[in-house]
VMD Tcl script that draws the C-alpha trace (Angstrom):
set ca {
  {-14.61 -96.14 -27.27}
  {-17.52 -96.51 -29.69}
  {-18.73 -93.46 -31.58}
  {-22.28 -92.81 -32.74}
  {-23.29 -90.17 -35.27}
  {-26.92 -89.08 -35.36}
  {-28.13 -86.72 -38.08}
  {-31.24 -84.59 -37.65}
  {-33.22 -82.30 -39.95}
  {-34.76 -80.68 -36.84}
  {-38.23 -82.15 -37.42}
  {-40.12 -83.74 -34.50}
  {-39.85 -87.18 -36.09}
  {-36.08 -86.76 -36.28}
  {-36.07 -86.22 -32.51}
  {-36.77 -89.95 -32.22}
  {-33.40 -90.61 -33.83}
  {-31.69 -88.38 -31.28}
  {-33.48 -90.12 -28.41}
  {-32.53 -93.57 -29.72}
  {-28.94 -92.44 -30.20}
  {-28.79 -91.29 -26.57}
  {-30.23 -94.62 -25.39}
  {-27.59 -96.53 -27.36}
  {-24.80 -94.20 -26.23}
  {-25.75 -94.75 -22.58}
  {-25.98 -98.52 -23.00}
  {-22.61 -98.81 -24.75}
  {-20.67 -95.95 -23.17}
  {-20.29 -94.41 -26.62}
  {-19.42 -90.87 -27.63}
  {-22.30 -89.20 -29.46}
  {-22.12 -86.56 -32.18}
  {-25.37 -84.81 -33.15}
  {-25.15 -83.47 -36.70}
  {-27.29 -81.02 -38.65}
  {-26.55 -80.08 -42.25}
  {-27.50 -76.61 -43.49}
  {-27.79 -75.52 -47.10}
  {-24.33 -74.96 -48.53}
  {-25.59 -72.22 -50.86}
  {-26.80 -69.88 -48.12}
  {-25.19 -66.43 -47.88}
  {-22.58 -66.34 -45.14}
  {-24.56 -63.90 -42.97}
  {-27.63 -66.16 -43.00}
  {-25.54 -69.31 -42.54}
  {-23.84 -67.80 -39.49}
  {-27.17 -66.93 -37.89}
  {-28.54 -70.39 -38.66}
  {-25.52 -72.06 -37.09}
  {-26.12 -70.12 -33.89}
  {-29.85 -70.84 -33.79}
  {-29.43 -74.50 -34.67}
  {-26.71 -74.90 -32.06}
  {-29.02 -73.51 -29.39}
  {-31.86 -75.78 -30.51}
  {-29.69 -78.90 -30.56}
  {-28.37 -78.16 -27.08}
  {-31.93 -77.87 -25.75}
  {-33.09 -81.07 -27.45}
  {-30.04 -83.05 -26.35}
  {-30.13 -81.87 -22.74}
  {-33.79 -82.88 -22.61}
  {-32.96 -86.53 -23.19}
  {-32.99 -88.84 -20.18}
  {-29.49 -89.42 -18.87}
  {-27.95 -86.84 -21.19}
  {-25.58 -85.78 -18.41}
  {-24.03 -89.27 -18.48}
  {-23.31 -89.19 -22.22}
  {-20.31 -87.51 -23.81}
  {-22.16 -85.70 -26.61}
  {-21.37 -82.81 -28.91}
  {-23.24 -80.90 -31.61}
  {-21.83 -80.41 -35.09}
  {-23.25 -78.17 -37.83}
  {-21.97 -78.48 -41.38}
  {-22.94 -76.99 -44.74}
  {-23.59 -78.95 -47.91}
  {-25.86 -81.74 -49.13}
  {-26.98 -84.22 -46.43}
  {-26.17 -87.34 -48.45}
  {-22.56 -86.17 -48.90}
  {-21.91 -84.47 -45.57}
  {-23.34 -87.23 -43.37}
  {-21.24 -89.93 -45.04}
  {-18.15 -87.71 -44.86}
  {-18.62 -86.93 -41.16}
  {-19.25 -90.60 -40.39}
  {-15.97 -91.48 -42.07}
  {-14.00 -88.69 -40.38}
  {-15.11 -89.47 -36.81}
  {-14.97 -92.45 -37.56}
  {-18.46 -93.52 -36.46}
  {-19.36 -97.07 -35.52}
  {-23.05 -96.40 -36.13}
  {-25.03 -93.76 -38.03}
  {-28.55 -93.00 -36.80}
  {-31.09 -91.23 -39.00}
  {-34.66 -90.09 -38.51}
  {-37.56 -90.50 -40.91}
  {-39.84 -88.03 -42.65}
  {-43.58 -87.76 -42.63}
  {-44.83 -88.59 -46.14}
  {-45.68 -85.54 -48.25}
  {-46.47 -86.78 -51.76}
  {-43.78 -85.67 -54.21}
  {-41.48 -84.36 -51.49}
  {-41.54 -87.79 -49.86}
  {-39.96 -89.32 -52.96}
  {-37.13 -86.79 -52.77}
  {-36.56 -87.44 -49.08}
  {-36.68 -91.19 -49.51}
  {-34.11 -90.93 -52.28}
  {-31.91 -88.91 -49.91}
  {-32.20 -91.59 -47.21}
  {-31.32 -94.32 -49.71}
  {-28.36 -92.26 -50.90}
  {-27.06 -91.83 -47.35}
  {-27.41 -95.54 -46.61}
  {-25.51 -96.40 -49.78}
  {-22.79 -93.80 -49.18}
  {-22.07 -94.66 -45.55}
  {-19.60 -97.44 -44.91}
  {-20.97 -97.80 -41.38}
  {-24.15 -99.55 -40.24}
  {-27.12 -97.20 -40.57}
  {-30.03 -97.24 -38.14}
  {-33.30 -95.63 -39.27}
  {-35.20 -94.74 -36.10}
  {-38.97 -94.96 -36.60}
  {-40.25 -95.82 -33.12}
  {-40.08 -93.78 -29.91}
  {-37.00 -94.81 -27.94}
  {-38.81 -95.77 -24.76}
  {-36.67 -98.79 -23.90}
  {-33.86 -101.02 -25.19}
  {-34.71 -103.30 -28.09}
  {-36.46 -106.52 -27.06}
  {-37.19 -108.30 -30.36}
  {-35.27 -108.33 -33.65}
  {-36.51 -109.62 -37.00}
  {-33.66 -110.48 -39.39}
  {-34.09 -111.51 -43.02}
  {-31.01 -113.55 -43.98}
  {-29.68 -115.05 -47.20}
  {-26.51 -116.71 -45.80}
  {-24.15 -114.18 -47.43}
  {-21.45 -112.07 -45.72}
  {-23.99 -109.23 -45.71}
  {-26.35 -111.29 -43.55}
  {-23.49 -112.31 -41.28}
  {-22.60 -108.64 -40.79}
  {-26.23 -107.73 -40.13}
  {-26.56 -110.36 -37.39}
  {-23.24 -109.42 -35.78}
  {-24.15 -105.73 -35.80}
  {-27.57 -106.15 -34.24}
  {-26.08 -108.53 -31.65}
  {-23.65 -105.78 -30.69}
  {-26.09 -102.87 -30.49}
  {-29.03 -104.86 -29.09}
  {-27.32 -107.51 -26.93}
  {-30.40 -108.28 -24.82}
  {-32.83 -108.58 -27.70}
  {-34.19 -111.88 -28.97}
  {-33.17 -112.35 -32.61}
  {-35.73 -114.01 -34.86}
  {-33.99 -114.80 -38.15}
  {-35.74 -116.18 -41.20}
  {-34.97 -117.11 -44.78}
  {-37.68 -117.06 -47.43}
  {-37.47 -119.73 -50.12}
  {-39.48 -119.04 -53.24}
  {-39.74 -122.35 -55.07}
  {-41.97 -121.06 -57.84}
  {-43.90 -124.31 -57.67}
  {-47.12 -123.05 -56.22}
  {-48.45 -124.22 -52.88}
  {-46.31 -126.98 -51.42}
  {-48.11 -130.29 -51.75}
  {-50.51 -129.17 -54.47}
  {-49.12 -131.93 -56.69}
  {-46.89 -134.88 -55.87}
  {-44.08 -133.69 -58.18}
  {-44.24 -130.15 -56.85}
  {-44.29 -131.46 -53.31}
  {-41.16 -133.57 -53.82}
  {-39.26 -130.81 -55.58}
  {-40.20 -128.20 -53.02}
  {-39.13 -130.47 -50.16}
  {-35.79 -131.04 -51.91}
  {-35.24 -127.29 -52.27}
  {-36.15 -126.67 -48.64}
  {-33.87 -129.50 -47.49}
  {-30.95 -128.12 -49.48}
  {-31.60 -124.67 -48.07}
  {-31.48 -126.02 -44.52}
  {-28.11 -127.63 -45.30}
  {-26.78 -124.30 -46.56}
  {-28.18 -122.59 -43.46}
  {-26.49 -125.07 -41.10}
  {-23.17 -124.58 -42.87}
  {-23.54 -120.80 -42.59}
  {-24.27 -121.01 -38.87}
  {-21.31 -123.34 -38.25}
  {-18.98 -121.27 -40.40}
  {-19.75 -118.11 -38.46}
  {-19.83 -119.66 -35.00}
  {-23.33 -118.40 -34.27}
  {-25.08 -121.61 -33.23}
  {-24.69 -120.81 -29.56}
  {-25.82 -117.20 -29.89}
  {-29.02 -117.26 -31.93}
  {-31.61 -119.82 -32.88}
  {-31.19 -121.20 -36.40}
  {-33.05 -119.12 -38.99}
  {-36.55 -120.31 -39.78}
  {-36.75 -121.59 -43.35}
  {-40.11 -120.57 -44.82}
  {-41.48 -121.31 -48.27}
  {-42.79 -118.20 -50.02}
  {-41.86 -114.86 -51.54}
  {-39.71 -112.63 -49.34}
  {-42.23 -109.81 -49.09}
  {-45.17 -111.98 -48.07}
  {-43.08 -114.03 -45.63}
  {-41.75 -110.85 -44.05}
  {-45.27 -109.43 -43.68}
  {-46.40 -112.55 -41.81}
  {-43.39 -112.57 -39.48}
  {-43.65 -108.87 -38.78}
  {-47.30 -109.18 -37.77}
  {-46.54 -112.28 -35.69}
  {-43.49 -111.00 -33.80}
  {-44.03 -107.22 -33.76}
  {-40.28 -106.50 -33.54}
  {-38.86 -103.14 -32.49}
  {-36.05 -103.43 -35.03}
  {-35.43 -105.17 -38.37}
  {-31.88 -106.14 -39.39}
  {-30.82 -106.37 -43.03}
  {-27.55 -106.69 -44.93}
  {-26.64 -104.61 -48.00}
  {-24.73 -106.12 -50.89}
  {-21.90 -104.75 -53.03}
  {-22.52 -104.94 -56.75}
  {-19.57 -106.64 -58.41}
  {-17.28 -104.18 -60.14}
  {-18.95 -101.09 -58.69}
  {-17.99 -98.96 -55.71}
  {-21.49 -98.46 -54.31}
  {-23.80 -100.66 -52.32}
  {-27.02 -102.12 -53.61}
  {-30.35 -101.89 -51.84}
  {-32.84 -104.37 -53.24}
  {-36.51 -103.61 -53.68}
  {-37.29 -105.21 -50.32}
  {-34.90 -102.89 -48.45}
  {-36.03 -99.83 -50.40}
  {-39.66 -100.52 -49.54}
  {-38.77 -100.78 -45.86}
  {-36.89 -97.48 -45.99}
  {-39.95 -95.80 -47.51}
  {-42.35 -97.08 -44.87}
  {-40.67 -98.96 -42.00}
  {-43.03 -100.41 -39.37}
  {-40.25 -100.16 -36.78}
  {-36.55 -99.27 -36.57}
  {-34.42 -100.55 -39.43}
  {-30.71 -101.46 -39.21}
  {-28.84 -101.87 -42.49}
  {-25.29 -103.25 -42.40}
  {-22.61 -103.78 -45.02}
  {-20.02 -106.57 -44.77}
  {-16.38 -105.68 -44.09}
}
mol new
graphics top color blue
foreach p $ca { graphics top sphere $p radius 0.5 }
foreach p [lrange $ca 0 end-1] q [lrange $ca 1 end] { graphics top cylinder $p $q radius 0.2 }
display resetview
């Protein structure tokens, strides 16, 4: 049976993560663990009282979710730093998916919280879902930025599993560095050659991973990743974005590029980040 871990800091925005976790648990018949991390430096007397109060609060929030009586859920309260405890609990369960909520921006504090979210995403070996939107219904549309690596393969497979009814719109941005395609004959020819080669690589990736029958081939678009993403996001208005994280050669941690970090700081919708096996 699948296991989902959702972590909450007890803020209203984090309640969206709990709601989404319940939706996914109902859809997939998964066990759900709701985790809150308290300060590990609190005196024992205060920590004990907080555990009791938090436990009562979590029970009320969880029972208030639609269909909560059909989900096998439990509350867990641990002490320590969130970036360490969440990853450790996810490993111990072991969780198949980690769901996190977002924070309302508050100047300097926002930078600290964003760094914590990035740290958790890097530390967790499991796919991490950042829940930004209200969980009113199952996902309908997915936007996936792919680069034909194992990380992209894992991202597609993960979002196919957790959002099986959603339409996946995959794209690959090709920055030729040649200016606007067709501005000069030489630029036009070189850009077309780059785009043609990219389509060949894309076809091989689709064939290699047996995904031709499951999703439409990724759209190959000339332009910088950020600007291409902005256009597709406005066009499709997805409920979830799927990305893959890469391992830096020779290091034990995962790398989040500037594109992923910017999305974590201000996601327009839910964000699913997956690491390859």
